[in-house]
C-alpha positions in Angstrom: 13.8 -13.2 34.6 14.8 -12.5 31.1 15.8 -8.7 30.3 14.0 -7.1 27.4 15.7 -6.9 24.3 17.6 -3.7 23.5 16.5 -2.3 20.3 18.8 -2.3 17.3 19.1 1.3 16.2 20.8 0.1 13.2 17.7 -1.9 12.1 15.4 0.9 13.0 17.5 3.5 10.9 17.6 1.1 8.0 13.9 0.5 8.3 13.3 4.3 8.2 15.5 4.6 5.2 14.1 1.9 3.2 10.4 3.3 3.9 11.7 6.6 2.9 13.2 5.4 -0.4 10.5 3.0 -1.3 7.9 5.9 -1.0 10.4 8.2 -3.0 10.4 5.5 -5.9 6.7 4.9 -5.8 5.7 8.5 -5.9 8.6 9.3 -8.5 7.5 6.5 -11.0 6.2 7.9 -14.3 5.6 4.3 -15.8 3.9 2.6 -14.5 2.4 5.0 -12.0 1.1 2.9 -9.0 -1.3 5.6 -8.2 -3.0 5.8 -11.6 -3.3 1.9 -11.5 -5.0 2.0 -8.2 -7.3 4.5 -9.5 -8.0 2.6 -12.6 -8.7 -0.5 -10.7 -11.1 1.3 -8.3 -12.8 2.7 -11.3 -13.5 -0.4 -13.0 -15.1 -2.1 -10.1 -17.1 0.8 -9.4 -18.2 1.3 -12.9 -19.5 -2.4 -12.9 -21.6 -1.4 -10.0 -22.8 2.3 -10.7 -22.8 2.9 -14.4 -22.0 6.9 -14.3 -18.6 7.5 -15.5 -18.6 11.1 -14.5 -19.8 10.5 -11.0 -17.3 7.5 -10.5 -14.3 9.6 -12.0 -15.0 12.3 -9.7 -15.1 10.0 -6.7 -12.0 8.2 -7.8 -9.7 11.0 -8.1 -10.7 12.3 -4.6 -9.2 9.1 -3.2 -6.0 9.9 -1.3 -2.9 7.5 -2.5 -1.1 8.0 0.8 -2.2 5.1 2.4 -1.5 2.8 -0.4 1.9 4.2 -1.0 2.9 3.9 3.0 1.7 0.4 3.3 3.9 -0.8 0.3 6.7 1.2 1.7 6.6 0.1 5.0 5.6 -3.6 4.1 8.8 -3.6 1.9 10.9 -2.2 4.7 9.7 -4.7 7.1 10.5 -7.6 4.7 13.8 -6.2 4.0 14.9 -5.0 7.5 13.8 -7.3 10.2 15.0 -10.5 10.9 13.1 -13.2 9.3 13.2 -16.4 7.2 12.9 -16.1 3.5 9.1 -17.8 3.9 8.2 -15.2 6.6 9.6 -12.4 4.3 7.4 -13.8 1.4 4.4 -13.7 3.6 5.0 -10.1 4.6 5.0 -9.2 1.0 1.7 -11.4 0.3 0.1 -9.4 3.1 0.9 -6.2 1.3 -1.1 -7.5 -1.7 -3.9 -8.7 0.5 -4.1 -5.1 2.3 -4.1 -3.4 -1.1 -6.9 -5.7 -2.4 -8.9 -4.9 0.8 -8.3 -1.3 0.4 -9.7 -1.4 -3.2 -12.7 -3.2 -1.8 -13.2 -0.5 0.9 -13.3 2.1 -1.4 -15.5 0.7 -3.8 -18.0 -0.3 -1.1 -17.8 3.1 0.6 -18.7 4.9 -2.9 -21.3 2.5 -3.9 -23.2 2.7 -0.3 -23.6 6.6 -0.8 
C-alpha cells in the first residue's frame, strides 16, 4: 500500500500568503475597483429585468463583496502555488471567471424573484 503524501508546509504557507496578498490588492484597488465593477454589472442586468433604479440601487449595495474577492484570491493562489501544468493553471483561472458569472446571475435572479 502506498503511504499518503505528506503535506508540503511550504506550499500551504505560500497559498495562504498569496491569497492574503491578492485579497489586500483587490480591496486596496482604487482604479478600477473590482467591487464597484461587480455592482455595476449586477445593476445593469437587474435594471433590464426590474426598471426601478431606486429599488435596484438599494439591493445592489446590500450585496456583500466578500465572496467574489475570496473566490478571486483563492483561485489565483491555487493557480500560482499548486503543482500543475500551464494548461491546468489556465483552466483554474477560467473557472474563476465562470464562478463570477454564476455569482452575478445568482444575485440577479435572487433579486428578480422577490
